[in-house]
C-alpha positions in Angstrom: 19.2 77.7 -27.4 20.3 80.3 -24.8 17.4 79.5 -22.6 18.2 75.7 -22.8 21.7 76.2 -21.7 20.5 78.3 -18.6 18.2 75.7 -17.7 20.7 72.8 -17.9 23.5 74.9 -16.1 21.0 75.6 -13.2 19.8 71.7 -13.4 23.6 70.3 -13.6 24.4 72.7 -10.3 21.3 71.3 -8.3 21.8 67.7 -9.4 25.1 66.7 -8.2 24.6 67.9 -4.5 21.1 66.9 -4.2 20.7 63.8 -6.2 24.6 62.1 -5.6 26.4 63.5 -2.6 23.7 64.2 0.1 20.6 62.4 -1.3 20.6 60.8 2.2 19.4 63.9 3.7 15.9 64.7 4.8 14.0 66.2 2.1 16.6 64.9 -0.6 15.2 61.5 -1.1 12.5 62.1 -3.8 14.2 64.9 -5.7 15.7 62.5 -8.4 12.0 61.5 -9.4 11.3 65.3 -9.4 14.5 66.2 -11.5 13.4 63.3 -14.1 10.1 64.8 -14.4 11.5 68.3 -14.7 13.8 67.2 -17.7 11.1 65.4 -19.4 8.2 68.3 -19.2 11.1 71.0 -20.2 11.9 68.7 -23.2 8.4 68.6 -24.3 7.8 72.3 -23.6 10.7 73.5 -26.0 9.9 70.8 -28.7 9.7 73.7 -31.4 13.3 74.4 -30.5 14.9 71.3 -30.6 18.2 71.4 -32.7 18.6 67.5 -33.0 17.5 65.4 -35.9 13.8 64.0 -35.4 14.8 60.4 -35.4 15.8 61.1 -31.8 12.8 62.3 -30.3 10.7 59.7 -32.7 13.0 57.1 -31.1 12.0 58.5 -27.5 8.3 58.1 -28.0 8.8 54.6 -29.2 10.4 53.9 -25.9 7.7 55.5 -24.2 5.2 53.3 -26.1 7.4 50.3 -25.1 7.5 51.1 -21.2 3.6 51.8 -21.3 3.3 48.1 -22.8 5.3 46.7 -20.0 3.5 48.8 -17.4 0.0 47.5 -18.6 1.5 44.1 -19.2 2.5 44.3 -15.2 -0.4 45.5 -13.8 -2.8 43.0 -16.0 -0.5 40.0 -16.0 2.5 40.5 -13.9 3.0 38.6 -10.4 3.5 41.6 -8.5 1.2 44.5 -9.7 1.6 46.5 -6.4 5.3 47.1 -7.5 4.7 48.1 -11.0 4.3 51.8 -10.6 7.3 52.2 -8.3 9.5 50.2 -11.0 7.9 52.5 -13.8 9.3 55.5 -12.2 12.8 53.9 -12.0 12.7 52.3 -15.3 11.8 55.5 -17.0 14.4 57.9 -15.6 17.9 56.6 -17.3 16.7 56.5 -20.9 14.4 59.9 -20.5 17.7 61.4 -19.1 19.8 60.3 -22.2 17.1 61.0 -24.7 16.3 64.8 -23.3 19.5 65.7 -23.0 20.3 64.8 -26.4 17.1 66.1 -27.8 17.6 69.6 -25.9 21.5 69.9 -27.2 22.4 72.4 -24.7 25.7 74.9 -25.9 27.1 76.0 -23.0 28.9 79.1 -22.8 32.4 79.4 -20.9 30.9 81.3 -18.2 28.2 78.3 -17.8 30.9 75.6 -18.0 33.0 77.1 -15.1 29.7 77.6 -13.1 29.0 73.8 -13.5 32.4 72.9 -12.9 32.9 74.9 -9.9 29.6 73.5 -8.4 30.7 69.8 -8.9 34.3 70.5 -7.7 32.8 72.2 -4.6 30.3 69.5 -4.2 33.1 66.6 -4.3 35.5 68.5 -1.6 32.4 69.7 0.8 31.4 65.8 0.9 35.0 64.8 1.6 34.9 67.4 4.6 31.9 66.2 6.0 32.6 62.7 5.4 36.1 62.8 6.7 35.7 60.5 9.6 34.5 57.6 7.3 37.4 57.7 4.8 40.8 56.4 4.5 42.0 52.9 5.7 41.9 49.6 4.0 38.4 48.7 4.8 36.6 52.3 4.0 34.5 51.9 1.1 31.7 54.2 -0.1 30.1 54.4 -3.5 29.0 58.1 -3.5 32.8 59.4 -3.5 33.5 57.3 -6.5 30.5 58.5 -8.5 31.1 62.0 -7.6 34.8 61.7 -8.5 34.4 59.8 -12.0 31.5 62.5 -13.0 33.8 65.5 -11.8 36.8 64.0 -13.6 34.8 63.5 -17.0 33.2 66.9 -16.8 36.4 68.4 -16.4 37.9 66.8 -19.1 35.1 67.7 -21.5 34.7 71.5 -20.5 38.2 72.6 -20.2 40.6 73.5 -23.1 42.1 70.2 -24.5 45.7 69.9 -23.1 47.8 67.5 -21.0 47.2 69.9 -18.0 43.5 69.5 -18.4 43.9 65.6 -18.4 45.8 65.5 -15.4 43.4 67.5 -13.4 40.7 65.5 -14.6 42.9 62.3 -13.3 43.6 64.1 -9.8 39.9 64.6 -9.3 39.1 60.9 -10.3 41.7 59.6 -8.1 39.8 61.5 -4.9 37.5 58.3 -5.2 40.6 56.4 -3.9 39.9 57.9 -0.4 37.0 54.9 0.0 37.1 53.1 -3.2 34.5 50.4 -3.8 35.9 47.7 -6.0 33.8 49.1 -9.3 35.6 52.3 -8.8 39.1 50.4 -9.3 37.9 49.2 -12.3 36.7 52.6 -13.5 39.8 54.1 -12.6 41.8 51.6 -15.0 39.4 52.6 -17.7 39.8 56.3 -17.4 43.4 56.1 -17.3 43.7 53.7 -20.3 41.2 56.1 -22.5 42.8 59.2 -21.6 46.3 58.6 -21.6 46.6 55.2 -23.6 44.3 54.9 -26.6 45.4 57.5 -28.9 43.0 56.7 -31.6 39.3 55.5 -32.1 38.9 51.8 -31.5 39.1 49.8 -34.8 38.4 46.1 -34.5 40.5 45.7 -37.5 43.5 47.1 -35.6 45.3 44.3 -33.7 47.0 47.0 -31.5 44.1 49.0 -30.4 42.1 45.7 -29.8 45.1 44.4 -27.9 45.0 47.4 -25.7 41.2 46.9 -25.1 41.8 43.5 -24.1 44.5 44.3 -21.7 42.5 46.9 -20.4 39.7 44.4 -19.6 42.3 42.1 -18.1 43.3 45.0 -15.8 39.8 45.8 -14.7 39.5 42.1 -13.9 42.5 42.2 -11.8 42.0 44.8 -9.8 38.2 43.8 -8.9 39.2 40.1 -8.9 38.4 39.4 -5.2 34.8 40.7 -5.6 34.4 39.3 -9.0 35.7 35.9 -8.0 33.2 36.0 -4.8 30.5 36.9 -7.1 30.9 35.1 -10.4 33.1 32.3 -9.9 33.8 30.7 -6.3 30.5 32.0 -5.1 28.2 31.1 -8.3 27.0 27.9 -6.6 26.5 29.4 -2.9 23.8 30.9 -1.2 24.8 34.3 -1.4 22.5 37.2 -2.4 24.2 38.5 -5.5 25.1 35.1 -7.0 21.8 33.8 -6.3 20.1 36.6 -7.8 22.0 36.2 -11.0 21.6 32.4 -11.4 18.1 32.4 -10.5 17.2 35.2 -13.0 19.1 34.1 -15.9 18.8 30.3 -15.6 15.3 30.1 -14.5 13.0 33.3 -14.6 14.0 34.5 -18.0 12.7 31.1 -19.5 9.7 30.4 -17.0 8.2 33.5 -18.1 8.9 33.5 -21.8 8.4 36.0 -23.4 7.6 39.0 -21.8 8.7 38.3 -18.3 6.9 38.1 -15.2 6.2 41.9 -14.9 7.7 45.1 -13.7 8.3 45.2 -10.2 9.0 41.5 -9.6 12.5 40.9 -9.4 15.7 42.6 -8.2 14.1 45.9 -8.3 12.6 48.8 -5.6 9.2 47.4 -6.3 10.0 43.7 -5.5 11.6 45.1 -2.3 8.9 47.3 -1.1 6.1 45.1 -2.1 7.9 42.0 -1.6 7.6 39.9 -4.7 6.2 36.2 -4.6 8.9 35.3 -6.9 11.4 35.2 -3.9 9.3 32.3 -2.4 8.5 30.6 -5.7 11.9 30.2 -6.6 13.1 29.7 -2.7 15.2 32.7 -2.5 13.4 34.0 0.5 15.6 31.9 2.9 18.7 33.7 2.0 20.0 36.4 3.8 19.4 39.6 2.1 16.7 38.3 -0.1 14.4 37.7 2.6 11.3 39.9 3.2 12.7 43.4 3.8 16.2 42.2 2.9 18.7 44.9 1.8 20.2 42.9 -1.2 17.0 42.6 -3.5 17.8 45.7 -5.8 21.7 45.3 -5.1 22.5 44.5 -8.9 21.3 45.8 -12.0 21.4 43.1 -14.7 19.1 40.6 -12.9 16.2 43.1 -13.1 16.0 42.9 -17.0 14.5 39.5 -16.5 11.3 41.2 -15.5 10.9 42.1 -19.2 11.8 38.6 -20.5 13.7 37.6 -23.5 12.1 40.3 -25.6 13.1 42.9 -23.0 16.2 41.7 -22.7 16.8 41.8 -26.6 15.6 45.6 -26.5 18.0 46.2 -24.0 21.0 45.2 -26.0 19.6 46.7 -29.2 19.3 50.3 -27.4 22.8 49.9 -26.0 24.3 48.5 -29.4 23.0 51.6 -31.4 24.3 54.1 -28.8 27.6 52.2 -29.0 27.5 52.6 -33.0 26.5 56.1 -32.6 29.6 56.9 -30.2 31.8 55.1 -32.8 30.8 58.1 -35.0 31.7 60.8 -32.8 34.5 63.0 -34.5 35.9 64.8 -31.3 38.4 62.4 -29.9 37.4 64.0 -26.3 33.6 63.1 -26.7 34.3 59.8 -28.0 36.7 58.7 -25.2 34.4 60.3 -22.6 31.2 58.5 -24.4 33.1 55.2 -24.1 34.4 55.6 -20.5 30.8 56.5 -19.5 29.8 53.4 -21.1 32.3 51.3 -19.4 31.7 52.9 -16.1 27.8 51.8 -16.5 28.7 48.4 -17.3 30.9 47.9 -14.7 28.9 50.0 -11.9 25.4 47.7 -12.7 27.2 44.4 -12.2 26.9 45.0 -8.3 24.5 48.1 -8.2 21.3 49.6 -9.5 22.3 53.2 -9.8 21.5 53.3 -13.3 17.7 53.4 -12.0 18.3 56.0 -9.5 19.4 59.5 -9.2 23.0 58.6 -9.2 23.0 57.4 -12.4 21.5 60.6 -13.9 25.0 61.9 -14.2 26.3 59.5 -16.5 23.3 59.8 -18.6 23.4 63.4 -18.8 27.0 63.1 -20.0 26.2 60.4 -22.7 23.6 62.8 -24.0 26.3 65.4 -24.2 28.6 63.4 -26.1 25.9 62.3 -28.6 25.3 65.9 -29.5 29.1 66.5 -30.4 28.4 65.6 -34.0 25.2 67.9 -34.4 27.3 70.9 -33.1 30.3 72.2 -34.2 33.5 71.2 -34.7 36.5 72.7 -35.5 38.5 69.5 -35.7 42.0 70.4 -36.4 43.7 68.9 -39.5 46.4 67.1 -37.4 43.6 65.0 -35.5 41.9 64.4 -38.6 45.1 63.0 -40.1 46.0 61.0 -37.3 42.6 59.2 -37.1 42.4 58.6 -40.7 43.0 55.0 -40.6 40.8 54.5 -37.9 37.7 56.1 -39.4 35.2 54.6 -41.3 33.9 56.8 -44.4 30.8 58.8 -43.5 28.1 58.9 -45.8 27.5 62.1 -47.9 24.5 63.3 -46.1 26.4 63.4 -42.6 27.2 66.9 -41.7 29.4 67.9 -39.1 28.9 71.1 -37.6 30.5 73.1 -34.5 31.3 71.0 -31.1 29.5 72.8 -28.1 32.4 72.5 -26.0 34.3 74.9 -28.2 32.6 78.3 -27.4 32.4 80.5 -30.6 31.1 83.7 -28.4 
């Protein structure tokens, strides 16, 4: 286990500057693919040392079987076979990172946590310093600082001692994203504040107060992001704008025209469809829209439309995967991990409406954090009696066979 923690510490330290902050520098453009391959190979190499339950890796191998089926389907029957392999490399990334982190279950020492946090905070402020001329002002928008800031805040909250001071420092780190906020980041900030400072108990859909709090959070997210939300999904829904047209065509036409397995990987709203221009854009008369023409910059600008490549079956599998993760998040006993797991899930939901970072190196940070949170019930934890008492009304009874052991964030050394 010590070797696994050392591997992840080094992996974490390398990941944030190379895959998020400075991925646009020469020589870094393919490092996210290398990092994905590295974690998969390491997980398989350490197969005899996995400390998670066997159903996790069985589920991962099932996922690999599904993605293999869609790869063969795309090569044999898809509309854009040239784009299949490029799309395969991206589609396999987020799920592999979640599963492999969960499988390996790294348990960090206090020193390792400090090294990881130090590298993240240093990366954040070095990025701010080197991009100072792009920051500030009402028109300044940059997705990188928002993703760096939210990941730094979540990691700080997880890896430091549980206290109000830790929460405020985490919030301060997240607020650095306001130097050049994208509209998505504003919604993520609302979720961060709500889950860390407002929601005191686990979400119970039978508790009217907690449900009201979540409804108010969603309303606040829509309020702070309304300008772009309206442009994409309400007022702009019938206009020939790239993103609304992508959503409308994906779920209104392509999903049903290519029932049940879709037009194949690399055909729509993905990097493969951009690099090897997909014939679907001409077929559905999207090639005249600015940004969706050959070489257009908005082809892979939102994640959800890319799901239609896998058809109704693939959309169902996607929803089943995240529903299962949501149910597992609800079983997390430590409130810190519960909050961060939910926050990561909400951030991904918001982020992918107008971004495809889940498929890129930038999304790997969210996926690693989800994997770490899913490990929390496997490991330790010394949950204090007061927390258990406070949450008693919000927890569903666990089956007898579920055992709670120490949380890796509480170092026993």
